[in-house]
MMTF fields as JSON, N, C-alpha, C and O atoms, coordinates in Angstrom:
{
  "mmtfVersion": "1.0.0",
  "mmtfProducer": "UNKNOWN",
  "numBonds": 239,
  "numAtoms": 240,
  "numGroups": 60,
  "numChains": 1,
  "numModels": 1,
  "chainsPerModel": [1],
  "groupsPerChain": [60],
  "chainIdList": ["A"],
  "bondAtomList": [4, 2, 8, 6, 12, 10, 16, 14, 20, 18, 24, 22, 28, 26, 32, 30, 36, 34, 40, 38, 44, 42, 48, 46, 52, 50, 56, 54, 60, 58, 64, 62, 68, 66, 72, 70, 76, 74, 80, 78, 84, 82, 88, 86, 92, 90, 96, 94, 100, 98, 104, 102, 108, 106, 112, 110, 116, 114, 120, 118, 124, 122, 128, 126, 132, 130, 136, 134, 140, 138, 144, 142, 148, 146, 152, 150, 156, 154, 160, 158, 164, 162, 168, 166, 172, 170, 176, 174, 180, 178, 184, 182, 188, 186, 192, 190, 196, 194, 200, 198, 204, 202, 208, 206, 212, 210, 216, 214, 220, 218, 224, 222, 228, 226, 232, 230, 236, 234],
  "bondOrderList": [1, 1, 1, 1, 1, 1, 1, 1, 1, 1, 1, 1, 1, 1, 1, 1, 1, 1, 1, 1, 1, 1, 1, 1, 1, 1, 1, 1, 1, 1, 1, 1, 1, 1, 1, 1, 1, 1, 1, 1, 1, 1, 1, 1, 1, 1, 1, 1, 1, 1, 1, 1, 1, 1, 1, 1, 1, 1, 1],
  "groupList": [{"groupName": "MET", "atomNameList": ["N", "CA", "C", "O"], "elementList": ["N", "C", "C", "O"], "formalChargeList": [0, 0, 0, 0], "bondAtomList": [1, 0, 2, 1, 3, 2], "bondOrderList": [1, 1, 2], "singleLetterCode": "M", "chemCompType": "L-PEPTIDE LINKING"}, {"groupName": "ASN", "atomNameList": ["N", "CA", "C", "O"], "elementList": ["N", "C", "C", "O"], "formalChargeList": [0, 0, 0, 0], "bondAtomList": [1, 0, 2, 1, 3, 2], "bondOrderList": [1, 1, 2], "singleLetterCode": "N", "chemCompType": "L-PEPTIDE LINKING"}, {"groupName": "ALA", "atomNameList": ["N", "CA", "C", "O"], "elementList": ["N", "C", "C", "O"], "formalChargeList": [0, 0, 0, 0], "bondAtomList": [1, 0, 2, 1, 3, 2], "bondOrderList": [1, 1, 2], "singleLetterCode": "A", "chemCompType": "L-PEPTIDE LINKING"}, {"groupName": "VAL", "atomNameList": ["N", "CA", "C", "O"], "elementList": ["N", "C", "C", "O"], "formalChargeList": [0, 0, 0, 0], "bondAtomList": [1, 0, 2, 1, 3, 2], "bondOrderList": [1, 1, 2], "singleLetterCode": "V", "chemCompType": "L-PEPTIDE LINKING"}, {"groupName": "LYS", "atomNameList": ["N", "CA", "C", "O"], "elementList": ["N", "C", "C", "O"], "formalChargeList": [0, 0, 0, 0], "bondAtomList": [1, 0, 2, 1, 3, 2], "bondOrderList": [1, 1, 2], "singleLetterCode": "K", "chemCompType": "L-PEPTIDE LINKING"}, {"groupName": "ASP", "atomNameList": ["N", "CA", "C", "O"], "elementList": ["N", "C", "C", "O"], "formalChargeList": [0, 0, 0, 0], "bondAtomList": [1, 0, 2, 1, 3, 2], "bondOrderList": [1, 1, 2], "singleLetterCode": "D", "chemCompType": "L-PEPTIDE LINKING"}, {"groupName": "LEU", "atomNameList": ["N", "CA", "C", "O"], "elementList": ["N", "C", "C", "O"], "formalChargeList": [0, 0, 0, 0], "bondAtomList": [1, 0, 2, 1, 3, 2], "bondOrderList": [1, 1, 2], "singleLetterCode": "L", "chemCompType": "L-PEPTIDE LINKING"}, {"groupName": "SER", "atomNameList": ["N", "CA", "C", "O"], "elementList": ["N", "C", "C", "O"], "formalChargeList": [0, 0, 0, 0], "bondAtomList": [1, 0, 2, 1, 3, 2], "bondOrderList": [1, 1, 2], "singleLetterCode": "S", "chemCompType": "L-PEPTIDE LINKING"}, {"groupName": "GLY", "atomNameList": ["N", "CA", "C", "O"], "elementList": ["N", "C", "C", "O"], "formalChargeList": [0, 0, 0, 0], "bondAtomList": [1, 0, 2, 1, 3, 2], "bondOrderList": [1, 1, 2], "singleLetterCode": "G", "chemCompType": "PEPTIDE LINKING"}, {"groupName": "ARG", "atomNameList": ["N", "CA", "C", "O"], "elementList": ["N", "C", "C", "O"], "formalChargeList": [0, 0, 0, 0], "bondAtomList": [1, 0, 2, 1, 3, 2], "bondOrderList": [1, 1, 2], "singleLetterCode": "R", "chemCompType": "L-PEPTIDE LINKING"}, {"groupName": "THR", "atomNameList": ["N", "CA", "C", "O"], "elementList": ["N", "C", "C", "O"], "formalChargeList": [0, 0, 0, 0], "bondAtomList": [1, 0, 2, 1, 3, 2], "bondOrderList": [1, 1, 2], "singleLetterCode": "T", "chemCompType": "L-PEPTIDE LINKING"}, {"groupName": "ILE", "atomNameList": ["N", "CA", "C", "O"], "elementList": ["N", "C", "C", "O"], "formalChargeList": [0, 0, 0, 0], "bondAtomList": [1, 0, 2, 1, 3, 2], "bondOrderList": [1, 1, 2], "singleLetterCode": "I", "chemCompType": "L-PEPTIDE LINKING"}, {"groupName": "PRO", "atomNameList": ["N", "CA", "C", "O"], "elementList": ["N", "C", "C", "O"], "formalChargeList": [0, 0, 0, 0], "bondAtomList": [1, 0, 2, 1, 3, 2], "bondOrderList": [1, 1, 2], "singleLetterCode": "P", "chemCompType": "L-PEPTIDE LINKING"}, {"groupName": "PHE", "atomNameList": ["N", "CA", "C", "O"], "elementList": ["N", "C", "C", "O"], "formalChargeList": [0, 0, 0, 0], "bondAtomList": [1, 0, 2, 1, 3, 2], "bondOrderList": [1, 1, 2], "singleLetterCode": "F", "chemCompType": "L-PEPTIDE LINKING"}, {"groupName": "GLN", "atomNameList": ["N", "CA", "C", "O"], "elementList": ["N", "C", "C", "O"], "formalChargeList": [0, 0, 0, 0], "bondAtomList": [1, 0, 2, 1, 3, 2], "bondOrderList": [1, 1, 2], "singleLetterCode": "Q", "chemCompType": "L-PEPTIDE LINKING"}, {"groupName": "HIS", "atomNameList": ["N", "CA", "C", "O"], "elementList": ["N", "C", "C", "O"], "formalChargeList": [0, 0, 0, 0], "bondAtomList": [1, 0, 2, 1, 3, 2], "bondOrderList": [1, 1, 2], "singleLetterCode": "H", "chemCompType": "L-PEPTIDE LINKING"}, {"groupName": "GLU", "atomNameList": ["N", "CA", "C", "O"], "elementList": ["N", "C", "C", "O"], "formalChargeList": [0, 0, 0, 0], "bondAtomList": [1, 0, 2, 1, 3, 2], "bondOrderList": [1, 1, 2], "singleLetterCode": "E", "chemCompType": "L-PEPTIDE LINKING"}],
  "groupTypeList": [0, 1, 2, 3, 4, 5, 6, 6, 4, 7, 8, 9, 10, 3, 11, 8, 2, 2, 3, 7, 12, 1, 8, 5, 11, 2, 0, 6, 2, 5, 7, 8, 6, 5, 13, 6, 6, 13, 5, 10, 14, 15, 2, 12, 3, 16, 11, 4, 16, 6, 1, 12, 2, 6, 14, 10, 0, 9, 8, 10],
  "groupIdList": [1, 2, 3, 4, 5, 6, 7, 8, 9, 10, 11, 12, 13, 14, 15, 16, 17, 18, 19, 20, 21, 22, 23, 24, 25, 26, 27, 28, 29, 30, 31, 32, 33, 34, 35, 36, 37, 38, 39, 40, 41, 42, 43, 44, 45, 46, 47, 48, 49, 50, 51, 52, 53, 54, 55, 56, 57, 58, 59, 60],
  "secStructList": [7, 2, 2, 2, 2, 2, 2, 2, 2, 6, 6, 7, 7, 7, 7, 7, 5, 7, 7, 7, 6, 6, 1, 7, 6, 2, 2, 2, 2, 2, 6, 6, 7, 1, 7, 5, 7, 7, 7, 6, 6, 6, 1, 1, 7, 7, 1, 4, 4, 4, 2, 2, 2, 2, 2, 2, 6, 6, 6, 7],
  "xCoordList": [0.638, -0.094, 0.817, 0.436, 1.877, 2.866, 3.252, 3.336, 3.45, 3.659, 2.145, 2.075, 1.159, -0.251, -0.144, -0.461, 0.315, 0.687, 1.752, 1.657, 2.677, 3.683, 3.418, 3.948, 2.777, 1.993, 1.245, 1.609, 0.087, -1.135, -0.137, 0.043, 0.834, 1.623, 2.261, 2.372, 2.862, 3.432, 2.352, 2.797, 1.306, 0.669, -0.258, -1.4, 0.325, -0.341, -1.313, -1.694, -2.079, -3.505, -2.953, -1.905, -3.94, -4.022, -5.444, -6.533, -5.334, -6.294, -6.358, -5.465, -7.757, -7.652, -9.416, -10.121, -9.459, -10.561, -10.955, -10.073, -12.942, -13.092, -13.42, -14.435, -12.65, -12.97, -13.572, -13.966, -14.039, -14.708, -13.231, -12.687, -12.894, -11.67, -12.362, -11.527, -13.542, -13.649, -13.683, -14.35, -13.185, -13.125, -11.945, -11.357, -11.252, -10.342, -8.796, -7.953, -8.45, -7.306, -6.352, -5.966, -5.535, -4.352, -4.681, -4.122, -5.716, -5.595, -5.334, -4.334, -6.304, -6.639, -5.065, -4.46, -4.477, -3.022, -2.361, -2.237, -1.814, -0.779, -1.755, -1.065, -2.854, -4.046, -3.089, -3.496, -2.29, -1.8, -2.066, -1.663, -2.766, -4.023, -3.005, -2.087, -2.99, -1.963, -3.027, -2.538, -3.893, -4.196, -5.769, -6.499, -6.14, -7.235, -7.524, -6.754, -8.787, -9.735, -10.761, -11.818, -10.366, -11.542, -12.463, -12.042, -13.3, -14.785, -15.325, -16.297, -14.324, -14.64, -15.77, -16.123, -16.205, -17.237, -18.665, -19.633, -18.946, -20.055, -20.327, -21.468, -19.413, -20.085, -19.52, -18.777, -20.215, -20.121, -18.913, -19.049, -17.827, -16.588, -15.365, -14.974, -15.158, -14.115, -12.867, -12.949, -12.073, -10.961, -10.072, -9.328, -10.47, -9.749, -9.952, -9.102, -10.933, -11.24, -10.467, -10.319, -9.74, -8.798, -7.949, -7.58, -7.157, -5.8, -5.662, -4.468, -6.629, -6.15, -5.696, -4.632, -6.683, -6.961, -5.091, -4.364, -4.696, -3.956, -2.438, -1.377, -2.752, -1.174, -1.38, -0.302, -2.625, -1.973, -1.577, -0.888, -2.058, -1.303, 0.296, 0.767, 0.47, 1.417, 2.868, 3.215, 3.799, 4.459, 4.593, 5.421, 2.754, 2.92, 2.702, 2.702],
  "yCoordList": [-0.857, -0.092, 1.085, 2.223, 0.759, 2.492, 2.926, 4.136, 2.205, 2.447, 3.414, 4.36, 2.767, 3.91, 5.309, 6.371, 5.181, 6.311, 7.618, 8.818, 6.687, 7.58, 8.021, 9.08, 7.581, 8.165, 9.193, 10.198, 9.315, 10.187, 11.05, 11.89, 10.75, 11.994, 12.8, 13.957, 12.519, 12.705, 13.262, 13.569, 13.455, 14.424, 13.259, 13.425, 12.335, 11.717, 11.09, 11.175, 9.971, 9.659, 8.603, 8.215, 7.983, 6.28, 5.458, 6.023, 4.205, 3.701, 2.356, 1.51, 2.242, 1.011, 0.191, 0.524, -0.945, -1.658, -2.272, -2.757, -2.354, -3.238, -4.36, -4.501, -5.651, -6.928, -7.666, -7.269, -8.869, -9.969, -11.26, -11.719, -11.571, -12.871, -13.984, -14.851, -14.173, -15.448, -14.317, -14.787, -13.152, -13.512, -13.826, -14.649, -12.925, -13.201, -12.782, -12.759, -12.44, -11.949, -11.853, -10.71, -13.088, -13.041, -12.03, -10.945, -12.233, -10.903, -10.02, -9.379, -9.48, -7.929, -7.763, -6.859, -8.373, -8.198, -7.808, -6.594, -8.795, -8.22, -6.674, -5.765, -6.561, -5.654, -4.309, -3.545, -3.719, -2.452, -1.751, -0.637, -2.502, -1.425, -1.057, -1.873, -0.284, 0.558, -0.06, 0.584, -0.673, -1.087, -1.871, -1.501, -2.9, -4.03, -3.948, -4.347, -3.358, -3.603, -4.168, -3.905, -5.492, -6.258, -5.408, -4.652, -5.656, -5.015, -6.16, -6.914, -5.985, -7.299, -6.287, -6.849, -4.697, -4.707, -4.828, -4.612, -5.181, -4.51, -5.942, -6.269, -6.564, -8.195, -9.167, -8.82, -10.336, -11.474, -12.266, -13.487, -11.787, -12.416, -12.135, -11.122, -13.453, -13.811, -13.354, -13.21, -13.208, -12.653, -14.046, -13.926, -15.308, -16.62, -16.667, -17.089, -16.27, -16.223, -15.687, -16.213, -14.633, -13.887, -14.519, -14.349, -15.434, -15.731, -16.662, -16.841, -17.456, -17.855, -16.432, -16.373, -15.427, -14.43, -13.58, -13.363, -13.321, -12.718, -13.539, -13.028, -14.824, -15.811, -15.442, -15.089, -15.395, -14.861, -13.708, -13.457, -12.787, -11.432, -11.359, -10.269, -11.792, -11.933, -11.641, -12.664, -10.774, -10.716, -10.212, -10.342, -9.132, -8.694, -7.284, -6.393],
  "zCoordList": [0.068, 0.174, 0.001, -0.273, 0.16, 0.344, -1.141, -1.35, -1.995, -3.58, -4.128, -4.913, -3.411, -3.677, -2.955, -3.49, -1.741, -1.281, -1.781, -2.039, -1.74, -2.965, -3.913, -4.251, -4.47, -5.635, -5.442, -6.054, -4.636, -4.016, -4.074, -4.955, -2.679, -2.25, -3.155, -2.751, -4.586, -5.514, -6.37, -7.476, -6.253, -7.167, -7.877, -8.304, -7.894, -9.348, -8.847, -7.679, -10.281, -10.132, -10.133, -10.649, -9.332, -9.114, -9.587, -9.486, -10.06, -10.598, -10.224, -10.26, -9.787, -8.556, -9.406, -10.358, -8.392, -8.74, -7.509, -6.799, -6.923, -6.256, -6.485, -7.166, -5.98, -6.224, -5.818, -4.721, -6.1, -5.146, -5.029, -6.033, -3.803, -3.942, -5.081, -5.339, -5.76, -6.442, -7.826, -8.747, -8.08, -9.745, -9.894, -9.192, -11.245, -11.721, -11.354, -12.25, -9.954, -9.57, -10.213, -10.458, -10.78, -11.858, -12.588, -12.427, -13.581, -14.786, -14.123, -14.446, -12.596, -12.304, -11.831, -12.408, -11.046, -10.33, -11.678, -11.844, -12.89, -13.882, -14.571, -15.033, -14.575, -15.645, -15.292, -16.166, -14.709, -14.521, -13.355, -13.023, -12.791, -11.932, -10.614, -10.525, -9.858, -9.042, -7.858, -6.931, -7.346, -6.26, -6.498, -7.417, -5.622, -5.534, -4.114, -3.24, -3.888, -3.135, -3.066, -3.64, -1.919, -1.508, -0.31, 0.565, -0.489, -0.155, 1.233, 1.18, 2.456, 3.574, 4.906, 5.943, 4.572, 5.535, 4.81, 5.539, 3.321, 3.115, 2.254, 1.931, 2.002, 1.112, 2.725, 3.643, 2.493, 3.315, 3.133, 3.059, 3.053, 2.881, 4.497, 5.077, 4.676, 6.396, 5.511, 4.291, 6.017, 6.236, 5.327, 4.353, 6.047, 5.561, 3.822, 3.039, 3.555, 2.124, 1.466, 0.363, 1.707, 1.193, 1.032, -0.13, 1.684, 1.314, 0.123, -0.114, -0.887, -2.07, -3.096, -3.714, -3.101, -3.803, -3.256, -4.226, -2.317, -1.802, -2.242, -2.6, -2.081, -2.792, -4.295, -4.773, -5.404, -6.365, -6.695, -7.684, -5.747, -6.535, -5.112, -4.787, -4.919, -4.545, -5.069, -5.66, -5.116, -5.934, -7.221, -8.123, -6.939, -8.689, -8.287, -9.136]
}
């Protein structure tokens, strides 16, 4: 998340997407977006359900 903060502090525009952990995370992680937002407050998603999606994104 620090990369996004750094971009914002430098005055750059960041582009991201709100995603479902069941979506095509690998494609989105490699799409050039600055961030992906997993909404765990307004969706019935438990933190443990995010692990596969986060592991898919690791290193991108």
